[in-house]
Structures are given as C-alpha cells and as structure tokens.
N, C-alpha and C positions, 0 to 999 in steps of 0.2 A: 902750586899756586897758578902757574901759567895755564894749566889745564882748566881750572875754574874760570879764569878770565875768558878763555875761548868759549866755554859753555855759556857764560853770561852774555858775551857778545852775540852768540848764536840765538839765545833766547830773546835778547833785545831786538834782533833783526826779525825774528819770527813774530814777535809782539807787534812791531811796527807794521809788518806786512798784514797782520790780522786787522789792525786798526784801519789801514788803508782800504782793505776789502770791505770792512764794516762801513766806512764812510761812503764808499762806492755803492754798496747795497742800499744804504739808507737814502742816498740821492735817487737811485732808481725807484725805490719804493715811493718816495715823495712825488716823483714825476708820474708814476703809474696812478697814484691816488688822485693827483690833480686831473689827469686825463679821464679817470673814472667819474669824478665829480662833474667835469665839463660835459661828458657824454650823457650823464643822468640829467643834467639841466637841459641839454639840447633835446633829449627825448621828451621831457616834460613840456617844453616849448612846442615841440612837434605835436604832441597830443592836444594841447590847447588850440593850436593853429588849425589842426585837422577838425576839431570840434566846431570851431567858428566857421570854417569853410563848409562843413557839412550843414550847419544851420543856415548859413547864407544860401547855399545851393538849394536846400529844400524850400526856403521861403521864396526864392527867386522862381523856382519851378512852379510853386503854387500860384504865385502872381501871374506867371506866364500862362498857366493853364486857365486861370480865371479870366484872363483878358482875351485869349484867342480861341482855344478849342472847346472850352466848357461853356455852354450857353447859360446865361443867367435866367432865373425864373421869369422875369418880367419881359424878356425879349425872346423867349422860346417860341418856336412855331407850334410846338405841341400844346401850348397854352390856348391857342385859338380853337383847337378842337376839343370840345367838351362832350361829355357823355350825352347831354340833352340835345346838342346839335346833331349828333350821330343818330340818335333815335328818331328825331323828327324828320330826318331826310329819307327815311326808309319808306 
C-alpha cells in the first residue's frame, strides 16, 4: 500500500509539473500571438502611410514642376515663333 501511495504522489507531482509547463507555454503563446497581431497592424499602418506619402510626394513634385521648370503653353517662348514667321523671314 505504501508503494502505491508513493507512485500516486509521484504521478501527482508530474501532473502538477505538466500543468505548470502547460500554463507557461500558453502564456508565451498568447504573448507571441499579441506581438504578431501588433506587428501585422503596424505593417498595415506603414503600408497606408507609405501610400499617402507617395501620393503626396508625387503631387508635390508635379506642382513644383508645373510652377518652376515646366513652362506653361501661354508663357512659352516657343509660342512666339510660329512656322509662318519663320517662313516670311527667309
């Protein structure tokens, strides 16, 4: 009978250790899952922010080009030279 009690105590200790490891593993799994969800959300936010910045940068560059380096058709010096004026000057 004493031998059975010792085995029972051993099994109970092993069971408790197994439960403790299971709880620890479960906590680590929850932490990892939460980190993964946060990382995925941060990545989605990054993609949205990068898209907005890309759009803003393109539109800013287009505005800058139209204001500075790209002449508009009404103020172009090439507009004053027409094919008829070139022909008549010969």
